C-alpha angles and dihedrals in degrees: 000000000000117000119192117211107233091210104051099010094231115154115235126193111220124195118243090241090065094052097105118132110260094026112148126217132185117220107237091209104049103008095238114153112236124196121201112226128207094250091056091057091047092047091050091052090051090050091048090051091050091051092052090048090052097247114144096202115121115184129186112245117250120262116279112278088207091077110075117234089236092064092046091049091050090052091051091047091052090050090050090049091054094050092044091052089053089050095047093054097037107027099144093043091047093050090049092050091050090051090049094044093235100108095127092050096046095046099034095124094045092048091048091051090047091049090052090054091045092051091050094051102036118070119241090241090062093042090054091057093065141323096266091168092062093039092056093046091051090048091051093048091049091050092048091050090054091047092049094049 
């Protein structure tokens, strides 16, 4: 089975014998601790079955049901708060950077500081589900691009 580290995106091959729900792995590249969830094992078995049946469809497993929606929503809300604070204090500069497609370069220090706050307040379990911080930033940039068009 191939496991992708959510932090550094490196692909790790894991032996079948280690595919027990709750198994923990340490990423050799970044040191992040990864925990295999039940749905990942079930999803891998489905993918294996599809491969043996000759189907070429590979679908991403659903988000972990073990993380309550409330905690995910709080993580998203915090990410939106960070990006909105950047916008409130730098609206003209932000709009210009969105127009020029260099938002991440212009606001690198602010985004890094916001990510640090996000990582402190959002549990690792929630952060392993998805990168909600980046998702919300991308959503904001997309909305600003539409508004500026």
